[in-house]
Each structure stands twice: as structure tokens, then as C-alpha cells.
C-alpha positions as CSV (number, residue, x, y, z in Angstrom):
1,M,-9.5,-105.6,62.0
2,M,-12.0,-102.9,61.3
3,P,-12.6,-102.1,57.7
4,H,-11.4,-98.5,56.6
5,T,-14.1,-96.4,55.1
6,R,-13.4,-93.2,53.2
7,S,-15.7,-90.2,54.1
8,R,-17.4,-88.7,51.1
9,R,-17.5,-84.8,51.3
10,R,-20.7,-83.4,49.8
11,G,-20.2,-80.5,47.2
12,G,-22.5,-77.6,46.6
13,T,-25.4,-77.9,44.3
14,L,-26.1,-75.7,41.3
15,V,-28.9,-74.0,43.1
16,E,-26.7,-73.1,46.0
17,L,-24.1,-71.8,43.6
18,L,-26.7,-69.6,41.9
19,I,-27.9,-68.2,45.2
20,S,-24.3,-67.4,46.2
21,M,-23.7,-65.5,42.9
22,V,-27.0,-63.6,43.4
23,I,-26.0,-62.6,46.9
24,L,-22.5,-61.5,45.8
25,G,-24.0,-59.6,42.9
26,V,-26.4,-57.7,45.2
27,L,-23.6,-56.9,47.7
28,G,-21.3,-55.8,44.8
29,T,-24.0,-53.5,43.5
30,L,-24.6,-52.0,46.9
31,V,-20.9,-51.4,47.4
32,A,-20.6,-49.8,44.0
33,R,-23.6,-47.6,44.6
34,I,-22.2,-46.4,47.9
35,M,-18.8,-45.6,46.3
36,M,-20.5,-43.8,43.4
37,D,-22.6,-41.7,45.8
38,Q,-19.5,-40.9,47.8
39,Q,-17.7,-39.8,44.7
40,R,-20.7,-37.6,43.6
41,A,-20.8,-36.1,47.1
42,F,-17.1,-35.4,47.0
43,Q,-17.4,-33.8,43.5
44,R,-20.3,-31.5,44.6
45,M,-18.3,-30.5,47.8
46,T,-15.3,-29.7,45.6
47,E,-17.4,-27.7,43.1
48,Q,-19.1,-25.8,46.0
49,T,-15.7,-24.9,47.4
50,V,-14.6,-23.7,43.9
51,V,-17.8,-21.6,43.6
52,R,-17.3,-20.0,47.0
53,R,-13.6,-19.4,46.3
54,E,-14.4,-17.5,43.1
55,L,-17.1,-15.4,44.9
56,R,-14.6,-14.5,47.6
57,S,-12.0,-13.6,44.9
58,A,-14.4,-11.2,43.2
59,M,-15.5,-9.6,46.5
60,S,-11.9,-9.0,47.4
61,L,-11.4,-7.2,44.1
62,L,-14.5,-5.2,43.5
63,P,-14.8,-3.3,46.8
64,T,-11.1,-2.3,46.6
65,E,-11.7,-0.5,43.3
66,L,-15.2,0.8,43.9
67,R,-14.5,2.2,47.4
68,G,-12.3,5.0,46.0
69,V,-14.8,6.1,43.4
70,S,-15.8,9.7,43.7
71,S,-19.5,9.8,42.8
72,V,-19.7,13.6,43.1
73,G,-16.6,13.9,41.0
74,G,-18.2,12.1,38.1
75,D,-16.2,8.9,38.4
76,I,-19.3,6.7,37.7
77,T,-19.7,6.9,33.9
78,A,-22.3,4.3,33.2
79,F,-24.3,1.6,35.1
80,D,-27.3,-0.7,34.9
81,N,-28.6,-3.7,36.7
82,M,-25.8,-6.0,35.4
83,S,-22.7,-3.7,34.8
84,I,-20.9,-0.7,36.0
85,S,-18.3,1.6,34.4
86,F,-16.2,4.0,36.4
87,R,-12.8,5.8,36.5
88,A,-10.5,3.4,38.4
89,S,-7.4,4.7,40.1
90,L,-4.2,3.2,38.5
91,G,-1.5,5.1,40.3
92,S,-0.2,8.3,41.8
93,S,2.8,10.6,41.7
94,V,3.8,14.2,42.2
95,V,4.7,16.9,39.8
96,C,8.4,17.8,39.8
97,A,8.3,20.2,36.8
98,R,5.6,21.6,34.6
99,T,4.8,23.7,31.6
100,A,1.4,24.9,30.4
101,T,0.6,21.5,28.9
102,T,3.1,19.0,30.4
103,V,4.0,17.5,33.8
104,D,7.2,15.7,34.6
105,L,7.1,12.9,37.1
106,P,9.8,11.3,39.3
107,P,11.0,7.8,38.5
108,V,9.5,4.7,40.2
109,G,11.6,3.6,43.1
110,A,13.4,6.9,43.6
111,A,16.2,6.7,46.2
112,R,15.0,9.5,48.5
113,M,11.3,8.7,48.6
114,A,8.9,6.5,46.7
115,L,6.6,9.1,45.2
116,T,5.5,7.3,42.0
117,S,3.6,4.1,41.9
118,W,1.6,2.6,38.9
119,A,-0.6,-0.4,38.8
120,S,-0.6,0.2,35.0
121,L,1.5,2.7,33.1
122,P,-0.2,5.9,31.8
123,N,-1.6,5.7,28.3
124,V,-3.1,8.2,25.9
125,G,-6.7,8.8,26.8
126,D,-6.2,8.3,30.5
127,A,-7.2,11.1,32.9
128,V,-4.9,12.7,35.4
129,M,-6.2,14.6,38.4
130,L,-3.9,17.3,39.9
131,L,-4.4,18.7,43.4
132,R,-4.7,22.4,43.4
133,P,-3.6,24.4,46.4
134,D,-6.4,26.9,45.9
135,S,-10.0,25.7,46.4
136,S,-11.2,27.5,43.2
137,G,-14.4,28.2,45.0
138,Q,-14.9,24.5,46.0
139,K,-15.3,23.3,49.5
140,G,-12.3,21.2,50.5
141,D,-9.7,19.8,48.1
142,F,-10.1,20.5,44.5
143,W,-8.7,18.3,41.7
144,S,-8.1,19.6,38.2
145,T,-8.9,16.9,35.7
146,H,-7.0,16.6,32.4
147,T,-6.7,14.1,29.6
148,V,-3.4,12.5,28.6
149,T,-2.6,13.2,24.9
150,N,1.0,11.9,24.9
151,V,3.4,9.9,27.1
152,S,7.1,10.2,26.7
153,V,10.0,8.7,28.7
154,L,12.5,11.1,30.3
155,A,16.1,10.2,31.0
156,A,17.3,11.6,34.4
157,P,14.0,13.4,35.2
158,C,13.5,16.0,37.8
159,V,17.2,16.9,37.9
160,G,18.0,19.5,40.6
161,T,14.8,18.9,42.6
162,V,14.4,17.4,46.0
163,Y,12.5,14.5,44.5
164,V,15.5,12.6,43.1
165,H,19.0,11.8,44.3
166,P,21.6,13.3,42.0
167,I,23.7,10.1,41.9
168,A,21.5,7.2,42.9
169,D,18.7,8.2,40.5
170,L,20.9,9.3,37.7
171,L,20.2,6.3,35.4
172,K,16.5,6.0,36.3
173,T,13.8,7.2,33.9
174,G,10.6,9.1,34.5
175,L,7.6,10.2,32.5
176,R,6.4,13.3,30.9
177,L,2.7,13.6,30.4
178,T,1.2,16.0,27.8
179,V,-2.3,16.9,28.8
180,T,-5.3,18.9,27.7
181,P,-6.7,21.4,28.6
182,T,-4.0,23.8,29.7
183,L,-2.9,23.4,33.3
184,P,-4.0,26.2,35.7
185,D,-1.3,28.3,37.3
186,S,-2.2,26.9,40.7
187,V,-0.8,23.5,39.7
188,L,2.8,23.8,40.9
189,A,5.8,21.5,41.5
190,G,4.9,19.3,44.4
191,S,1.2,19.0,43.4
192,A,-0.2,15.5,44.0
193,L,-1.3,13.6,40.9
194,R,-3.7,10.7,40.4
195,L,-4.0,8.6,37.3
196,V,-7.4,7.2,36.5
197,R,-8.8,5.1,33.6
198,P,-12.3,4.2,32.5
199,T,-12.9,0.6,33.7
200,R,-15.9,-1.6,33.3
201,Y,-17.1,-4.7,35.1
202,A,-19.8,-6.9,33.5
203,L,-20.6,-10.5,32.9
204,T,-19.0,-12.0,29.7
205,Q,-19.8,-15.3,28.0
206,V,-16.8,-17.4,27.0
207,A,-16.5,-20.1,24.3
208,S,-17.7,-22.8,26.7
209,G,-21.0,-21.0,27.1
210,R,-20.4,-20.2,30.7
211,W,-20.5,-16.7,32.2
212,Y,-17.6,-15.0,34.0
213,L,-17.1,-11.6,35.6
214,G,-15.1,-9.6,33.1
215,R,-12.9,-6.5,33.5
216,S,-12.2,-4.2,30.6
217,E,-10.4,-0.8,30.3
218,F,-10.9,2.0,27.9
219,V,-7.5,2.4,26.2
220,G,-6.6,4.2,23.0
221,G,-10.2,5.2,22.3
222,A,-11.7,1.8,22.6
223,W,-12.7,-0.8,25.2
224,T,-10.3,-3.7,25.5
225,A,-11.5,-7.3,25.4
226,A,-13.0,-8.3,28.8
227,I,-10.6,-10.4,30.9
228,P,-12.4,-12.9,33.1
229,V,-11.4,-12.4,36.7
230,S,-13.6,-14.9,38.4
231,G,-16.5,-17.3,37.8
232,P,-18.5,-19.0,36.5
233,Y,-21.7,-17.2,37.4
234,Q,-25.4,-17.5,36.5
235,P,-26.2,-16.0,33.0
236,A,-26.6,-12.2,32.7
237,S,-30.1,-10.9,33.2
238,A,-31.3,-7.3,32.7
239,S,-33.8,-7.9,35.5
240,G,-31.0,-7.9,38.0
241,T,-31.5,-11.5,39.0
242,G,-28.5,-12.8,36.9
243,G,-24.9,-13.6,38.0
244,L,-24.1,-9.9,38.6
245,S,-26.5,-7.1,39.8
246,V,-25.5,-3.6,40.7
247,A,-27.6,-1.0,42.5
248,L,-26.8,2.6,43.7
249,Y,-28.4,4.5,46.6
250,D,-28.2,8.0,48.0
251,T,-27.6,8.9,51.6
252,L,-31.3,8.3,52.4
253,G,-31.3,4.8,50.9
254,V,-33.3,5.9,47.8
255,S,-32.4,3.9,44.7
256,I,-30.6,5.8,41.9
257,T,-31.7,4.6,38.5
258,T,-30.3,7.3,36.1
259,L,-26.8,8.4,35.4
260,A,-27.8,12.1,35.9
261,N,-28.3,11.3,39.6
262,A,-25.1,9.2,40.0
263,P,-23.2,12.1,41.6
264,K,-25.7,11.6,44.6
265,A,-24.6,8.0,45.1
266,A,-23.4,7.3,48.6
267,R,-23.6,3.5,48.6
268,L,-23.2,0.8,46.0
269,D,-24.6,-2.7,46.4
270,V,-23.2,-5.6,44.4
271,V,-24.6,-9.1,44.3
272,L,-22.8,-12.0,42.7
273,R,-24.5,-15.4,42.1
274,G,-22.0,-18.2,41.3
275,R,-22.9,-21.3,39.4
276,G,-20.8,-24.5,39.3
277,R,-21.1,-27.6,37.2
278,S,-24.3,-29.6,37.1
279,S,-24.4,-32.9,38.9
280,S,-26.6,-35.1,41.1
281,R,-26.3,-35.7,44.8
282,V,-26.9,-39.4,44.6
283,A,-27.4,-41.9,41.8
284,G,-30.9,-41.6,40.3
285,S,-31.7,-38.1,41.7
286,S,-32.3,-35.0,39.7
287,I,-29.3,-33.2,38.2
288,T,-28.8,-29.6,39.6
289,A,-26.1,-27.0,39.4
290,I,-24.1,-25.8,42.4
291,E,-25.2,-22.3,43.2
292,D,-24.2,-19.7,45.8
293,T,-24.6,-16.0,46.4
294,I,-22.6,-13.3,48.0
295,A,-23.5,-9.6,48.5
296,V,-21.5,-6.6,49.5
297,R,-22.3,-3.0,50.3
298,V,-19.6,-0.4,49.4
299,A,-19.7,3.0,51.1
300,L,-18.2,5.5,48.6
301,R,-15.5,7.5,50.4
302,N,-14.7,10.4,48.1
303,R,-18.0,12.2,48.1
304,R,-16.8,15.8,48.5
């Protein structure tokens, strides 16, 4: 009978164990490094998407308001390399009745026809422009400009006129605007009316220290606090290289640098330079901010 021998299985040595731990540590470090780099890359891509989204948001807003500016009509009230103030259109209506110093307006949502529309209700200090049938010596349409001194609500406005329905509009309210100076005789019932308000776009710094494009309005004799509409952007700079730069040009492409020549403006160039959060592309590389730029040229329509 053959003797039974038990096989002895040899275990790992301490050296082999240490080598295995070192290899696993190196592999773990490499995997962690790759995951961290991927996370950083994803964060930068996300931040870049946010910066571009904010730039597109600003460029969908600014041209809409600036395109209707009448340079020859004095709508541009102030500008420099990093801000612009102008009279922005806030609504329109028609005159259904008038006196020497007041105009009555049809209600919003009148049953027969929608003649009144406001982005913001009229306020004291706003300007109203009334279309005059006579040219008053002007070439083309002529708008008579007046300042609103009082706004009152009218119950059942424009009664007996073609602008309202005698039953469907009976419970609707309209507005009566008191204006100065006195209305010319050529402003009649049916004259078109535009409401405009001084508006300013400029970079404003918030509590976090970052810069945003701010919009403010001149209401009640003072500028309202700027409301951030998009951002963040690069810090403001008077040299025109900051987050917002504005430039005006005449029909020949000559730069306009003084307000006295603003009525000659035919084109307005706006450049926005967005800036996102600072981060690095990969571990150990330098930390940089996400930046992008967008530019738009606005041809001013109302130049007559």
C-alpha cells in the first residue's frame, strides 16, 4: 500500500504582498486621476454651455430693443464704451378722445380690435409720442413728443367711439394720460401713440463680485436699481475691452464718439465677453476662467 502524502500549498511572501499593494495603489491612483480629469472636463463643458447660453440670451434681448431706436429723433440719450442709455418703446395705443392736455386710451383687450398693448404700464415721467397727420414741415411722418405728468384709470373709456364695444367692453378700464406741453391741434382722435421710457444697459457688479449685464429704467425722476438680465461677464472697463463694449457709427462707417453726433448714428455695435467660473482642464494644470465672446451689429431702423 502506497503511503498517502499531503501536498503543501505555498503561500505568498511579504515581498510579493507589498508588490501587489503597490501595483494596486498605482492602478487606483491612475483610475482616480482619470475620473477627476473627466469630471473637470465635464464641469468646464457645462460652464462653457452656460456662458454661451447667457451670451445668446443677451443678444436676443439687446437687438430687439435697440433696433427700434430713432437716432435722429433723439432716442439715444447717453453712451460710452461700456454703457448706453436710450428711450425704449414700452407699448402703443391710439387716441380715442383728447383735450388740450389729456389723451384717453382704449382698454387692453378691447373686443372689437386690440389697439392697446403695454410691456409696462405708463408712469409719470414717461414720454408719449403722438403721430400728427400734418408733417409740420418735416419730411415723412412727424411724431409730437410729450411728457406724462399724471396717469389715471378710466371706467368705461372711449364710450360712443368705434374703438370699444358698447356691451363687451362696458366693464373694462382704460387710461387717461395728462401730458405736457399742450397737444397740437393736429393730434386728433385716431392718432397713433407710442410710449417710451429712458432705459440703460450697463455692467453691474453683484455681491459675489461678479459682473452682470444690468437693465435699469428712469421712473419717477430717478433710475431704478439695475436688474441683472444675463451673465456673468468680464469686469467693466472704460477702454472698451471689458464685458460690454458699445460703439456707434454713421452711414459711412465713421465712429461717433460724442452725444452731439448721436443723431447721425446708423449702426450700433455691441460686444459681450462672458466669463464663467475658474477651473483647470486636468489635474495639475493652470486654473483659467471659461471665456467667450459674441458681437452683433444693429442697423437702426427709425432714421427719418
